[in-house]
VOBA-168713 format. One record per residue (C-alpha): residue number from 1; x, y, z. Coordinates in steps of 0.02 Angstrom, whole numbers, padded with zeros to 5 digits. Layout:
<rs>
{r NUM; {X; Y; Z}}
...
</rs>
This chain:
<rs>
{r 1; {03234; -00695; 05346}}
{r 2; {03144; -00838; 05432}}
{r 3; {03003; -00825; 05306}}
{r 4; {03123; -00851; 05162}}
{r 5; {03213; -00995; 05245}}
{r 6; {03048; -01084; 05271}}
{r 7; {03013; -01069; 05086}}
{r 8; {03178; -01129; 05015}}
{r 9; {03124; -01310; 04998}}
{r 10; {02961; -01261; 04912}}
{r 11; {03051; -01146; 04792}}
{r 12; {03187; -01271; 04751}}
{r 13; {03061; -01407; 04718}}
{r 14; {02966; -01294; 04600}}
{r 15; {03120; -01253; 04496}}
{r 16; {03125; -01425; 04419}}
{r 17; {02951; -01446; 04381}}
{r 18; {01682; 00465; 04006}}
{r 19; {01727; 00565; 04151}}
{r 20; {01637; 00522; 04309}}
{r 21; {01480; 00425; 04283}}
{r 22; {01436; 00288; 04160}}
{r 23; {01315; 00161; 04230}}
{r 24; {01341; -00013; 04163}}
{r 25; {01299; -00117; 04316}}
{r 26; {01151; -00227; 04355}}
{r 27; {00988; -00135; 04386}}
{r 28; {00889; -00171; 04544}}
{r 29; {00711; -00223; 04565}}
{r 30; {00576; -00170; 04692}}
{r 31; {00558; -00082; 04866}}
{r 32; {00632; 00085; 04907}}
{r 33; {00787; 00106; 05011}}
{r 34; {00772; 00249; 05133}}
{r 35; {00951; 00311; 05139}}
{r 36; {01040; 00245; 04986}}
{r 37; {01026; 00333; 04819}}
{r 38; {00982; 00174; 04725}}
{r 39; {00822; 00126; 04638}}
{r 40; {00686; 00044; 04742}}
{r 41; {00739; -00123; 04817}}
{r 42; {00922; -00097; 04777}}
{r 43; {01084; -00054; 04861}}
{r 44; {01180; 00078; 04764}}
{r 45; {01370; 00062; 04760}}
{r 46; {01501; 00158; 04662}}
{r 47; {01662; 00112; 04575}}
{r 48; {01794; 00229; 04508}}
{r 49; {01882; 00148; 04361}}
{r 50; {02006; 00205; 04230}}
{r 51; {01897; 00194; 04075}}
{r 52; {02010; 00315; 03980}}
{r 53; {02194; 00361; 03983}}
{r 54; {02356; 00264; 03998}}
{r 55; {02286; 00135; 04120}}
{r 56; {02127; 00100; 04020}}
{r 57; {02173; -00082; 03990}}
{r 58; {02203; -00112; 04175}}
{r 59; {02040; -00022; 04210}}
{r 60; {01947; -00144; 04099}}
{r 61; {02019; -00292; 04195}}
{r 62; {01962; -00211; 04357}}
{r 63; {01787; -00173; 04293}}
{r 64; {01769; -00352; 04230}}
{r 65; {01805; -00423; 04402}}
{r 66; {01689; -00302; 04492}}
{r 67; {01546; -00333; 04371}}
{r 68; {01571; -00521; 04381}}
{r 69; {01544; -00515; 04569}}
{r 70; {01394; -00398; 04555}}
{r 71; {01310; -00513; 04430}}
{r 72; {01344; -00669; 04535}}
{r 73; {01275; -00590; 04693}}
{r 74; {01120; -00524; 04606}}
{r 75; {01086; -00692; 04525}}
{r 76; {01095; -00775; 04697}}
{r 77; {00971; -00656; 04779}}
{r 78; {01073; -00498; 04811}}
{r 79; {01127; -00430; 04979}}
{r 80; {00997; -00450; 05116}}
{r 81; {00868; -00470; 04979}}
{r 82; {00920; -00313; 04884}}
{r 83; {00994; -00311; 04711}}
{r 84; {01158; -00217; 04686}}
{r 85; {01148; -00065; 04574}}
{r 86; {01323; -00008; 04526}}
{r 87; {01378; 00159; 04455}}
{r 88; {01548; 00169; 04367}}
{r 89; {01638; 00336; 04362}}
{r 90; {01789; 00366; 04250}}
{r 91; {01939; 00422; 04350}}
{r 92; {02051; 00442; 04198}}
{r 93; {02238; 00447; 04230}}
{r 94; {02260; 00603; 04337}}
{r 95; {02218; 00635; 04519}}
{r 96; {02097; 00780; 04489}}
{r 97; {01990; 00678; 04371}}
{r 98; {01992; 00540; 04500}}
{r 99; {01933; 00660; 04635}}
{r 100; {01793; 00722; 04521}}
{r 101; {01737; 00542; 04490}}
{r 102; {01740; 00503; 04675}}
{r 103; {01640; 00659; 04721}}
{r 104; {01511; 00618; 04587}}
{r 105; {01482; 00450; 04671}}
{r 106; {01476; 00530; 04843}}
{r 107; {01341; 00650; 04781}}
{r 108; {01237; 00498; 04730}}
{r 109; {01236; 00435; 04911}}
{r 110; {01317; 00268; 04874}}
{r 111; {01339; 00140; 05014}}
{r 112; {01523; 00110; 04972}}
{r 113; {01653; 00150; 04840}}
{r 114; {01764; 00022; 04756}}
{r 115; {01913; 00135; 04729}}
{r 116; {02063; 00159; 04618}}
{r 117; {02190; 00028; 04566}}
{r 118; {02328; 00160; 04582}}
{r 119; {02396; 00227; 04746}}
{r 120; {02411; 00404; 04679}}
{r 121; {02227; 00414; 04637}}
{r 122; {02176; 00327; 04798}}
{r 123; {02271; 00455; 04899}}
{r 124; {02192; 00597; 04800}}
{r 125; {02017; 00532; 04837}}
{r 126; {02039; 00496; 05022}}
{r 127; {02002; 00671; 05091}}
{r 128; {01833; 00670; 05002}}
{r 129; {01797; 00492; 05061}}
{r 130; {01842; 00529; 05242}}
{r 131; {01736; 00687; 05244}}
{r 132; {01586; 00593; 05174}}
{r 133; {01615; 00442; 05287}}
{r 134; {01594; 00308; 05153}}
{r 135; {01679; 00137; 05159}}
{r 136; {01815; 00142; 05026}}
{r 137; {01900; -00013; 04956}}
{r 138; {02073; 00037; 04895}}
{r 139; {02172; -00065; 04768}}
{r 140; {02327; 00043; 04785}}
{r 141; {02473; -00040; 04875}}
{r 142; {02555; 00117; 04945}}
{r 143; {02596; 00090; 05129}}
{r 144; {02563; 00268; 05184}}
{r 145; {02376; 00257; 05149}}
{r 146; {02345; 00142; 05296}}
{r 147; {02479; 00227; 05400}}
{r 148; {02373; 00384; 05405}}
{r 149; {02244; 00290; 05509}}
{r 150; {02096; 00328; 05396}}
{r 151; {01948; 00236; 05474}}
{r 152; {01845; 00222; 05312}}
{r 153; {01989; 00152; 05207}}
{r 154; {02002; -00036; 05175}}
{r 155; {02159; -00087; 05082}}
{r 156; {02135; -00249; 04984}}
{r 157; {02315; -00257; 04924}}
{r 158; {02473; -00318; 05009}}
{r 159; {02563; -00159; 05058}}
{r 160; {02727; -00109; 04977}}
{r 161; {02809; -00113; 05149}}
{r 162; {02773; -00300; 05151}}
{r 163; {02808; -00338; 04968}}
{r 164; {02976; -00252; 04951}}
{r 165; {03063; -00346; 05094}}
{r 166; {03003; -00512; 05024}}
{r 167; {03068; -00465; 04852}}
{r 168; {03237; -00422; 04928}}
{r 169; {03250; -00578; 05036}}
{r 170; {03200; -00698; 04897}}
{r 171; {03315; -00617; 04768}}
{r 172; {03464; -00609; 04885}}
{r 173; {03449; -00771; 04981}}
{r 174; {03363; -00890; 04859}}
{r 175; {03413; -00825; 04688}}
{r 176; {03583; -00768; 04752}}
{r 177; {03583; -00587; 04691}}
{r 178; {03682; -00490; 04821}}
{r 179; {03726; -00336; 04718}}
{r 180; {03577; -00291; 04609}}
{r 181; {03548; -00142; 04498}}
{r 182; {03383; -00063; 04547}}
{r 183; {03275; 00029; 04420}}
{r 184; {03111; 00116; 04463}}
{r 185; {02996; 00250; 04401}}
{r 186; {02964; 00397; 04514}}
{r 187; {02781; 00367; 04554}}
{r 188; {02752; 00379; 04741}}
{r 189; {02714; 00194; 04767}}
{r 190; {02867; 00130; 04671}}
{r 191; {02979; 00259; 04753}}
{r 192; {02926; 00204; 04928}}
{r 193; {02938; 00021; 04880}}
{r 194; {03114; 00046; 04812}}
{r 195; {03167; 00132; 04973}}
{r 196; {03101; -00015; 05074}}
{r 197; {03189; -00139; 04959}}
{r 198; {03356; -00052; 04975}}
{r 199; {03335; -00041; 05165}}
{r 200; {03303; -00229; 05173}}
{r 201; {03458; -00267; 05071}}
{r 202; {03560; -00159; 05189}}
{r 203; {03483; -00244; 05342}}
{r 204; {03544; -00409; 05270}}
{r 205; {03719; -00337; 05255}}
{r 206; {03720; -00299; 05068}}
{r 207; {03755; -00116; 05029}}
{r 208; {03675; -00047; 04871}}
{r 209; {03788; 00084; 04792}}
{r 210; {03700; 00241; 04728}}
{r 211; {03779; 00211; 04557}}
{r 212; {03673; 00052; 04544}}
{r 213; {03506; 00140; 04573}}
{r 214; {03418; 00215; 04421}}
{r 215; {03261; 00322; 04429}}
{r 216; {03157; 00381; 04281}}
{r 217; {02992; 00467; 04249}}
{r 218; {02829; 00376; 04212}}
{r 219; {02835; 00428; 04029}}
{r 220; {03014; 00370; 03994}}
{r 221; {03031; 00254; 03845}}
{r 222; {03218; 00252; 03806}}
{r 223; {03315; 00145; 03929}}
{r 224; {03470; 00118; 03823}}
{r 225; {03586; 00222; 03931}}
{r 226; {03525; 00143; 04093}}
{r 227; {03542; -00033; 04022}}
{r 228; {03717; 00004; 03958}}
{r 229; {03770; 00065; 04129}}
{r 230; {03696; -00089; 04213}}
{r 231; {03784; -00209; 04095}}
{r 232; {03951; -00124; 04130}}
{r 233; {03924; -00105; 04318}}
{r 234; {03965; -00276; 04388}}
{r 235; {03791; -00290; 04463}}
{r 236; {03734; -00472; 04471}}
{r 237; {03549; -00446; 04438}}
{r 238; {03410; -00318; 04413}}
{r 239; {03261; -00270; 04519}}
{r 240; {03128; -00167; 04429}}
{r 241; {02987; -00068; 04511}}
{r 242; {02873; 00002; 04375}}
{r 243; {02691; 00056; 04390}}
{r 244; {02632; 00047; 04210}}
{r 245; {02634; -00119; 04116}}
{r 246; {02668; -00031; 03950}}
{r 247; {02828; 00044; 04020}}
{r 248; {02876; -00123; 04095}}
{r 249; {02858; -00204; 03924}}
{r 250; {02968; -00072; 03843}}
{r 251; {03103; -00090; 03976}}
{r 252; {03102; -00280; 03965}}
{r 253; {03108; -00279; 03775}}
{r 254; {03257; -00161; 03772}}
{r 255; {03344; -00264; 03906}}
{r 256; {03316; -00423; 03804}}
{r 257; {03374; -00339; 03643}}
{r 258; {03535; -00285; 03730}}
{r 259; {03572; -00467; 03769}}
{r 260; {03557; -00456; 03958}}
{r 261; {03549; -00632; 04032}}
{r 262; {03561; -00602; 04219}}
{r 263; {03424; -00635; 04348}}
{r 264; {03280; -00510; 04350}}
{r 265; {03153; -00476; 04487}}
{r 266; {02999; -00368; 04454}}
{r 267; {02850; -00299; 04547}}
{r 268; {02671; -00351; 04511}}
{r 269; {02654; -00280; 04333}}
{r 270; {02786; -00405; 04273}}
{r 271; {02663; -00548; 04300}}
{r 272; {02515; -00461; 04216}}
{r 273; {02441; -00539; 04058}}
{r 274; {02476; -00381; 03958}}
{r 275; {02661; -00390; 04005}}
{r 276; {02680; -00577; 03973}}
{r 277; {02582; -00576; 03809}}
{r 278; {02665; -00423; 03734}}
{r 279; {02833; -00510; 03711}}
{r 280; {02853; -00689; 03777}}
{r 281; {03042; -00687; 03753}}
{r 282; {03067; -00523; 03847}}
{r 283; {02953; -00583; 03987}}
{r 284; {03036; -00753; 04007}}
{r 285; {03125; -00789; 04170}}
{r 286; {03070; -00638; 04273}}
{r 287; {03042; -00673; 04458}}
{r 288; {02893; -00583; 04532}}
{r 289; {02813; -00558; 04702}}
{r 290; {02626; -00527; 04680}}
{r 291; {02459; -00567; 04760}}
{r 292; {02390; -00643; 04601}}
{r 293; {02428; -00743; 04445}}
{r 294; {02307; -00800; 04312}}
{r 295; {02415; -00954; 04278}}
{r 296; {02312; -01064; 04391}}
{r 297; {02234; -01193; 04277}}
{r 298; {02380; -01315; 04278}}
{r 299; {02489; -01386; 04416}}
{r 300; {02497; -01262; 04561}}
{r 301; {02557; -01274; 04742}}
{r 302; {02428; -01351; 04857}}
{r 303; {02422; -01189; 04957}}
{r 304; {02333; -01102; 04813}}
{r 305; {02149; -01094; 04867}}
{r 306; {02012; -01174; 04764}}
{r 307; {01922; -01006; 04761}}
{r 308; {02063; -00934; 04655}}
{r 309; {02056; -01077; 04530}}
{r 310; {01866; -01067; 04518}}
{r 311; {01873; -00879; 04490}}
{r 312; {02002; -00893; 04351}}
{r 313; {01903; -01031; 04266}}
{r 314; {01743; -00929; 04265}}
{r 315; {01831; -00767; 04216}}
{r 316; {01907; -00848; 04063}}
{r 317; {01739; -00925; 04016}}
{r 318; {01652; -00755; 04030}}
{r 319; {01780; -00641; 03950}}
{r 320; {01883; -00759; 03841}}
{r 321; {02046; -00695; 03914}}
{r 322; {02152; -00718; 04070}}
{r 323; {02119; -00610; 04221}}
{r 324; {02237; -00485; 04300}}
{r 325; {02269; -00449; 04484}}
{r 326; {02145; -00305; 04488}}
{r 327; {02012; -00421; 04417}}
{r 328; {02022; -00536; 04569}}
{r 329; {02042; -00390; 04690}}
{r 330; {01892; -00298; 04619}}
{r 331; {01789; -00458; 04626}}
{r 332; {01839; -00488; 04807}}
{r 333; {01801; -00308; 04856}}
{r 334; {01618; -00331; 04809}}
{r 335; {01607; -00490; 04911}}
{r 336; {01692; -00407; 05059}}
{r 337; {01559; -00272; 05054}}
{r 338; {01424; -00407; 05048}}
{r 339; {01502; -00495; 05198}}
{r 340; {01506; -00333; 05298}}
{r 341; {01325; -00292; 05255}}
{r 342; {01268; -00464; 05312}}
{r 343; {01366; -00449; 05475}}
{r 344; {01293; -00275; 05505}}
{r 345; {01118; -00323; 05450}}
{r 346; {01103; -00171; 05337}}
{r 347; {01147; -00112; 05162}}
{r 348; {01134; 00075; 05192}}
{r 349; {01198; 00114; 05368}}
{r 350; {01375; 00155; 05313}}
{r 351; {01443; 00171; 05490}}
{r 352; {01377; -00001; 05538}}
{r 353; {01445; -00078; 05377}}
{r 354; {01614; 00002; 05406}}
{r 355; {01622; -00062; 05585}}
{r 356; {01571; -00236; 05525}}
{r 357; {01723; -00241; 05411}}
{r 358; {01825; -00273; 05570}}
{r 359; {01736; -00441; 05587}}
{r 360; {01760; -00500; 05408}}
{r 361; {01856; -00663; 05390}}
{r 362; {01842; -00710; 05208}}
{r 363; {01934; -00822; 05085}}
{r 364; {01916; -00737; 04918}}
{r 365; {01986; -00770; 04747}}
{r 366; {02136; -00656; 04769}}
{r 367; {02176; -00676; 04954}}
{r 368; {02123; -00726; 05129}}
{r 369; {02054; -00566; 05206}}
{r 370; {02061; -00531; 05393}}
{r 371; {02052; -00368; 05489}}
{r 372; {02215; -00291; 05545}}
{r 373; {02240; -00136; 05651}}
{r 374; {02290; -00025; 05505}}
{r 375; {02135; -00074; 05402}}
{r 376; {02233; -00184; 05284}}
{r 377; {02155; -00353; 05251}}
{r 378; {02271; -00465; 05150}}
{r 379; {02368; -00607; 05230}}
{r 380; {02478; -00685; 05095}}
{r 381; {02573; -00655; 04933}}
{r 382; {02637; -00769; 04795}}
{r 383; {02812; -00802; 04729}}
{r 384; {02805; -00819; 04538}}
{r 385; {02917; -00842; 04388}}
{r 386; {02873; -00812; 04205}}
{r 387; {02893; -00972; 04106}}
{r 388; {02836; -01001; 03927}}
{r 389; {02709; -00859; 03932}}
{r 390; {02638; -00905; 04102}}
{r 391; {02672; -00830; 04273}}
{r 392; {02697; -00989; 04372}}
{r 393; {02669; -00990; 04562}}
{r 394; {02801; -01078; 04665}}
{r 395; {02755; -01035; 04845}}
{r 396; {02636; -00940; 04957}}
{r 397; {02711; -00819; 05084}}
{r 398; {02611; -00766; 05237}}
{r 399; {02618; -00580; 05273}}
{r 400; {02543; -00459; 05397}}
{r 401; {02477; -00284; 05378}}
{r 402; {02634; -00209; 05454}}
{r 403; {02810; -00248; 05396}}
{r 404; {02919; -00321; 05530}}
</rs>
């Protein structure tokens, strides 16, 4: 609660104003590496990315960010004089395909794996990663990944156990929504996040009645009955936890068409470019807690680091579109690996690189990364609101790796 109180003045001030293995990365140049599977003079790294399936668009954002970092590093001399050679493996949309992609990269003797943007696929890959002892950068936000104490896992997202309480505190105390309807799809990450959100509301003294909580499957597209119940329930706002941006768009459009005008709080997909651009009217006004926004090229709080603004500027110049959260997180993951290699003095001793991750202290585009006991790295999150097609930052909230 103290975190929210400290932010009230900032917030108020802001209100007025191909399965498993395409290679598309940069090729290396000379000198053989003894233990990595790369070409001579290179360091071979792997990246699982959703090149096909329902998250293909998000996968493209992720791949763009990763490749942007690889190209920058290679152009500036590589890592310890070695060029990065990257292998992309298609993880599709289901866990088994993700595992196959991961094991393909493991068989190539990569020095690290830049992993899935979904918690479900990250969790599916982890047994293979732990057995092979390869540093794995996870973009899933599920709290239970780090809770398992996996020593080769590095979580570059703010955990759901941190995000959900901030969502609840901001919505209840700053926006004034004490009795929200809560809608979520039944993916593991959104289920756990919803449980943490409800628990935080109850800790603040606001009971959430079961009749105000609505769960649905990841392929649901008809929300008419849920919306009707919400509008007749007496709830004073809506919190939505949805994994897929396409489903978030559908829900928001149907909510807008029904004439709902109450406050709305969403998880990270509600600030994504694909959500905001699909229907500006349906996206308008949503509050979001997320590590990233691409709406950085105008007036932003002074706490927003210059590295974020520079990244977004270059991303838009390169790709002629706004970035997404996984773009910045993928980009930062490559630089985190570079930092660890330089600390360890090696590009192919995976154990030394993994141990060096504990010494990384790095301001990236998407966050300030510092080692924490549960192998999470992020230290802050943003408070946003969708306004006129942009997801406008209003404050920076400091977080830790473990929810208090």
